[in-house]
N, C-alpha and C positions, 0 to 999 in steps of 0.2 A: 534583232527585234526580240522582245520577250516571247516565250513559248506559251501561247494561250491554251487553255483547256479545250480539247477538241470533243465535240459531240459525235464525231465520226472518226474513221481510221486515221491514225497518225500519218499514214502514207499520203494523205490528201494534201498535206501542207506543202508550201514551196520547197523545192529541192533542186539539186543539180542532176541533170541527166545528159550524158555525153558532153559535159562541160558547159551546158547551157541551163539557165534557170528555167524550171518548169513551174508555171504558176497555176493554181487551181481555179477552175472556172465552171460555172453552169451557163451554157448557151441555151437560151430559152425563148419561147414565144409567149407573149401576153397579148390577147386580142389580135389586132392586126399589126403589131409591132414585134420586132425581135431585137435581142441584145444580150448582154451578159449580166449575171448576178455574181458578185464577189463578196466573200465574207470579210467584213470590215476589219477584224483584228489582223488579217494577213496583209492588208494594204499599208503602204508607207504613210506616215502622217504629214510629211512635208508636201505642200501643194504642188511644187514643181516636180517632185518625184511621182506623185499620183498622176500628173499629166503625162509624164514620160511612160509610166506603166500603161495608161490608156492608149497612147500612140502605138506602142508595141502590140497590144492585144487586138486593136481594131484596124491596124494597117494604115495609119495616118502619116502624113509628111512629118519628118523630124523637125523641120523648120520651114518657115515661109509658107507659100501657098502653091498648090498644084491642082488646077481645075481638072486636069486629065487623070487624076489619081483614081484607080478602080479598086483600091483596098485589097489587092490580091495577096498581100503579105499578112493579112489579119482577118478578123471575124466580122468586120463591118460589111455592109452590102450596098453602099453607095447612096442610099437615101436617108433622110432624117429619121424615118420610122424604123430603120434598122441600124441606127448608130446611137444606141442608148446603153448605158452601163449603170447598174445599181450597186452601190456599196450598202450592205445590209447586215444587221445583227439583231438578236433578240435579247431584250432585257426585261427585268421584273418591273411591273407597273402596279399601281394601287388596285386595279381591277383584274390583274392577271398579266400574262406575258404580253409584251408589246414589241412588235417588229419595227425597228428604226431604220428608215431607208433614206439614202441620199442619191439623187439622180445626176449623172453626168451626161449632158446632151452634147453630141459631137457632130461634126460635119465631115464629109469625105475629103475635102480639099485643103484643110489646114488642121493644125494640132491644137487649136484653142478649145477650151472647155466652157460650156455654158452651165452654170450651177443655179440658174434662176427659177426654174419651173419643175413641176412633176410631170409624169406621163401616166395617164389613167389606164391606157392599154397595157403598158409594161407592168404596172402595179398589180395587174391580175396574176402575174406569175409568182409573186413574192410568197404567198402562203404555201404554194406547192413547193417552192424552193426550201422553205423552212421545214416542211414535213419531210422532204427528201433528204435533207442534211441531218435530221434528228434534232434540230433546234426547237421544233414545236412537235407536239404529239396530237394524234387524232382525238376528237372530243367524244363524249359518250353518245351512244345511240346513232353513231355515224355522222352526227352534225358537228362540224368544226368551225370555230370562229376565232379570228385573230385580229387584234387591233394593229393598224399600220400607221405609224407617225412619220410623215415625210418632212425632213429637215429643210428642204428647199422652200416649202410654202408654209409649213407649220400646220397643215391640214392633217387630221387623223381620219383614216378610212377603216371601216370594219369589213373585213374579208370573210366570206362564208363559203365553205365547200362541204360536200356531203359524200361520205363513203358508203358504198353499197355492201351488202353481205358478200364476203369473199375478198374484200379489200380494195376492189376497184372504185374509182371515183365516179360519181354521177356525171354523165356526159351531156353535152348540148351542142347545138350548131349555132353559129353567128354569121351574119353577112360578111363576105370578104375572106372567109376561111372555109375551105372544103373539108367536110368530114365532121365527125363527132369527137370531142375532146373534153377533158375534165372541165366542168362548169364552175365558174366563180361569180358570186354576187358581191359587188362592192358598194358599200354605203359610205359616201363622204359626209362627215359630220360637220355642221356649221360651215359650209363651203363659201358663203358669201363674203366677199372682201378678202379672199385668200392671199392675194398679193398686195393689194392697195389699201386694204382695211375698209373699203366701201363697196357696196353692191354696184353703185353707179359712180365710177371714179371721176367723171367730169362734173358730177352734180346734177346732170340732166338725163332724163330718160331717152332723149334723142337730141342729136346735134346735126348740123349741116357742115360738112368738110369738103372743100373743093367741089361744091355743087352736089354732093352725095348725101343722102339721108343715112345716118349711122346711129347705132346705139352702142355705147361703150359699157360693157357689163363685166363684172368680176365675180364669177362663181366658179371656183376650182381653178380657173385660169382667166387672166384678163383677155377679153376678146372684143374686136371691132366687128359688129354685125352690120352689113351694108345691104341696102336694097339693090338687088341684081338689076332691076330695070333702069336704075340711074347710071349703070355702065352699059346699057344696051343689051343686057343679058337676061336669061330666064332662071338661072340656077338649075337648069337641066342639061347644060352642055357637057360633053365629055371633058374630063379634067385635062386631058392632053391638048384638046383644042383651046382651052382657056390658057394653058401654059404657053402655047405657041403664039398666042395673040400678044405681040410685044406692046402694043399701045394699051391694051387692057392691063397687062401686068405692071406697066410703068405707072399707070394711074392708081392702081390698087396699092402699089408701094408708096406713092405720094400720100394717099389717104391714111395708110397704116402709120406712117411716120408722124404725120400731123396729129393723128388721134393719140398715138403713144405719148407725144409731148403734152397734149391736153389732159391725158389721164394721170400725168405726174409719175410715170413709172421710174423706178430707181434701180441702180446697180446693186450687187450684193452688199456693198459697203454702205448703202443707204443714200449715196449721192445721186442726184438726178441723172437719168439717161439723156444723152444728147441725141440730136438728129443722126449723127454718125453712128452712135451706139445702136440706135433703133434700125438703121439701114442695114447693119451687118448682123443683127441679132438673129439667131436660129430659133428663138423661142418667144420673144415678147414684142408686141402683143400678137396673139393669133388673130387671124382675120378670115371672114367668110362673106359670101354673097348668098342671099336668101330670096326665095320666090314662092309662089303658090304651089301647093302639092298637086301631083297628078296620079299617084299610085296608092291612094288611101291613107297616106300619112297626114300629119298636121301642117308640115312645112317642108320645103325642099331646100337643100343647101349644097354649096360647093365650098370646101374648106381648104385653107392654106396653112402650112406648118411653121412659120409663115413664108419662107422663101420658096417653097415648092408646093404644088398642088397635092392634096391628099387623095389617095385612091378610094378611100371610104370616108370615115369620120372619126376623129379622135374622141374618146369617151369623155375626157375632161371638157373638151369643146362642146360635145353633145349635151352634157349636163348644163353648161353655161347657156347654150342656145335654148334648151328646154325651159330654163328659168326665165329667159328673155321672152319666150312665147307667152308666159303668164303675166308679164309686166304690161299693164295698160299704158298705151302711148308709145311703146317701143316699136322699132321697125319690124321685129319678128312678130309681135302681137298683131300688128296691122295686116300682115300677110298670111297669118294662120288661117286654115280652112274655116270659113264662116260656119259651116254646118256642125263644127265641133265645139262651138262656143260654150255650150252647156257643160260638156265634159272638161273643158279647160277653165271653168269658173273657180276662182279661189274663194273659200269661205272664211269665216272668222275663227273656226277651229282647225287645228292641224289635220290635214288629210293627204293621202297619196294621190297625186295627179300624174297620169301617164301621158307622155308626149312622144308621138311617133315622128321620127325625122328621116325624110327620104334623102339618101345620098347615093353616090355612083354604084355602090356595091349592094344596096338593098335598103333596109329600114333599121335604124337604131332606136330601140325603145328605152327611153329614160323615164325614171320616176322621180318626181320632186315632192318631198314632204314639206308642206308649207301652209301658211295661213295669211290672211290679211289682218294686220294689226295697226290701228291708228292710221289707216290709209296707206300703209307701206307693206310690201311683200316681205314676209318673215320666213326664211328658209331654214328648216331644221336639218335636213339632209337631202342628198341627191344620190340616186342609186342607178346602177346599170349592170347588165349581165355580160360577162366575157367568157372566153375559154382560154386554156393555157396548156402548155406542154413543155417538157424538158427535151430539147433538141439533142444535146450531148452534155455529158458531165465528165470532166477529166482535167488535163493539164495542157496549157498553151505555152510552148517554148518562147522565151523572150530573147531572140537573137539580137546581139548588139546592145544589150542592156549596159548602162553606164556602171562604173564602179560604185557610185553613190547609191544607185538603185539596188544593185546586188547586195551591198552592205545592209540596206534597209530591209530586204526581203528574206535573206537567209538567216537561219538561227545561228547564234554565236557558238 
């Protein structure tokens, strides 16, 4: 492979160690997700070699399916929220540096790669990664901003971090993460229709599918928002109890697949997703059940990724749900706390509207910058606060790498 110009030590590039390829990685946490960030120029271009690289790094089956795989040979942790890998680089843009990111969403039990969506939680680690590698520099006065363009969705996010005197990052706490860590504010620009091109992919603010009231909304991520009561639930159940309810999970899956077909979701090549595609997808569409709040928030939610229950709430899903709360006629709007009606009212001029979402680990605060225009919700941006950290920076040995992968990774 060509030898790219390095912003950091030449020793960080892929190399042989004890006869095994050592590949450079940042193992990071973003929000309540963990995964890897890889520098794009180091990665092979061929899709099948990228997939092989990911299998080695994350400890995935080399072929077929193994539901008992615990990923003990790699850096994955068995759940979708910890099976994420970003390929990233920084390029010059018209308004300054732009970090370009591509997410690979993986599963623990097979080696397939889902390239169809972004992850708002893991996106929170990208600016810190760029600063840590030297691909980006701190801004003046301690305030740093970096535009992040995600190739999976086409959505651009503005990431902001603040450096305190002495060089430390401003810290914060978020639900689901114990302790104070570098704070990141992420503003998703023009997030409506990120995947489907439409705020309401089915053309309706609410539909009835298999006897359930649902709203199919695409803000940052396509999501099926279901009334919990139609499943005999409240949206306050422990996520483990929901996951253990086979009848509930089966019905939720049926609704998700039918809604995905109605939304017209597509594969990366633009062809329509089939029911079989949707049944096996680790990303599309997301789904949640919502109910009335009990802890001072505007709405309560139990969120699915979509094959497994989420211990808290994904931030892309949170921004989508927050927007849905502001949509008159939607399932979420009808269940939002009535006493908050005034604070959730959307005016004719753009304004910041904060929506508090109760989930199993606490409350996610999302901000939707929007207005009502010609009777339609017009969303300029959606923002959320996350924290991030570098778990480890170094090299991961690729035991058993194929000759083709070795040839693609090592310098000539």
